[in-house]
C-alpha positions in Angstrom: 0.0 0.0 0.0 2.9 2.4 0.8 4.4 1.8 -2.7 1.1 2.4 -4.3 0.7 5.6 -2.3 4.2 6.8 -3.2 3.6 6.1 -6.8 0.2 7.9 -6.7 2.1 11.0 -5.3 4.5 10.9 -8.2 1.5 10.8 -10.6 0.1 13.8 -8.8 3.4 15.7 -9.2 3.7 14.8 -12.8 0.1 15.8 -13.6 0.7 19.1 -11.7 3.8 19.8 -13.8 1.7 19.2 -16.9 -0.8 21.7 -15.6 -3.5 19.1 -15.2 -5.0 20.4 -12.0 -8.1 18.2 -11.7 -6.1 15.1 -12.4 -3.4 16.1 -10.0 -5.8 16.9 -7.2 -7.6 13.6 -7.8 -4.3 11.7 -7.3 -3.6 13.6 -4.1 -7.1 12.7 -2.8 -6.4 9.0 -3.6 -3.0 9.2 -1.9 -4.6 10.8 1.1 -7.1 7.9 1.4 -4.2 5.4 1.2 -2.2 7.4 3.8 -5.2 7.5 6.1 -5.5 3.7 5.9 -1.8 3.2 6.7 -1.8 5.6 9.5 1.2 7.6 10.7 4.1 7.8 8.4 6.2 4.7 8.0 9.1 4.0 5.8 8.0 0.8 4.0 10.3 0.1 1.1 12.0 3.5 1.7 8.8 5.4 0.6 8.4 7.6 3.7 4.7 7.4 2.8 2.1 8.6 5.2 -0.2 11.6 5.9 2.7 14.1 6.4 4.3 13.1 3.0 0.9 13.5 1.3 0.6 17.0 2.9 4.1 18.0 1.7 3.1 16.9 -1.8 -0.1 18.9 -1.6 1.9 22.0 -1.0 4.3 21.3 -3.8 1.6 20.5 -6.3 -0.4 23.5 -5.4 2.7 25.7 -5.9 3.4 24.1 -9.3 -0.2 24.8 -10.3 0.0 28.4 -9.2 -2.5 27.9 -6.4 -0.6 29.8 -3.6 -3.7 30.1 -1.4 -4.2 26.4 -1.2 -0.5 25.8 -0.7 -0.3 28.2 2.2 -3.4 26.8 3.8 -2.1 23.2 3.5 1.3 24.2 4.8 -0.3 25.5 8.1 -1.3 22.0 9.0 2.1 20.4 8.6 4.4 19.8 11.5 7.9 19.6 10.0 9.8 19.2 13.2 10.2 15.5 12.7 11.5 15.8 9.2 15.1 15.6 8.1 16.8 19.0 7.4 16.7 18.3 3.7 12.9 17.6 3.7 12.4 20.7 5.8 14.4 22.7 3.4 12.5 21.4 0.3 9.2 22.2 2.1 10.6 25.7 2.8 11.4 26.3 -0.8 7.9 25.4 -1.8 6.5 27.6 0.9 8.7 30.5 -0.2 7.5 30.0 -3.7 3.9 30.2 -2.5 4.6 33.4 -0.6 6.3 34.8 -3.7 3.2 33.9 -5.8 1.2 36.0 -3.4 3.9 38.8 -3.5 4.5 38.3 0.2 8.2 39.2 -0.1 9.0 39.4 3.7 7.4 36.0 4.3 9.2 34.5 1.4 12.5 35.9 2.6 12.0 34.7 6.1 11.2 31.2 4.9 14.3 31.2 2.7 16.4 32.2 5.7 15.1 29.1 7.4 16.0 27.0 4.4 19.6 28.4 4.4 19.9 27.5 8.1 18.3 24.0 7.8 20.2 22.9 4.7 22.8 25.3 3.4 24.0 23.0 0.7 20.5 22.7 -0.8 20.0 26.4 -0.6 23.2 27.0 -2.5 22.8 24.3 -5.2 19.1 24.5 -6.1 18.6 26.7 -9.3 15.0 27.3 -8.1 16.4 29.2 -5.0 18.5 31.5 -7.2 15.5 32.1 -9.5 13.3 32.8 -6.5 15.7 35.3 -4.9 16.0 37.0 -8.3 12.2 37.2 -8.6 11.8 38.5 -5.1 14.4 41.2 -5.9 12.5 42.2 -9.1 9.2 42.5 -7.2 10.6 44.6 -4.5 11.0 48.3 -5.3 13.5 48.6 -2.4 14.6 45.0 -1.5 14.9 44.5 2.2 18.4 43.9 3.6 17.6 40.3 4.4 16.8 39.7 0.8 20.0 41.4 -0.3 21.9 39.2 2.2 20.4 36.1 0.6 21.4 37.4 -2.8 25.0 38.0 -1.6 25.0 34.4 -0.1 24.1 33.1 -3.6 26.6 35.4 -5.4 23.8 37.2 -7.2 24.0 40.9 -7.9 22.2 43.2 -5.5 19.3 45.2 -6.8 
């Protein structure tokens, strides 16, 4: 069941990246049903499949589909304290993207600072982080110092 759930999540992500929202959300609902049957997250066959993993994917898919409101609402219900630093950072990147989609620059910057602290190697190597910082700079008439510090951290020009 965990393998089926993990594969269903991958289908949700793929459908989201193809902008097939209804299909993607249907896969997420099915994955949620499977996760609820399994109960708390387990690691059967290294899937880390369970309710928390489904919630993380809900946020990611909503961001991919440009549904920042749904992503931010879903994120509020997730307790990331038990996740690895890398998974916390990946979640943080998705959350920062959602804030950026809503033009909530300060919230996006604050979230990226947490990503930098949790997993500096991921922060420095993910192209999406550099693009996100660049986008935040572009949408800020006077970028806050915290954003400029993130840009310097990434070796980007300051705006």
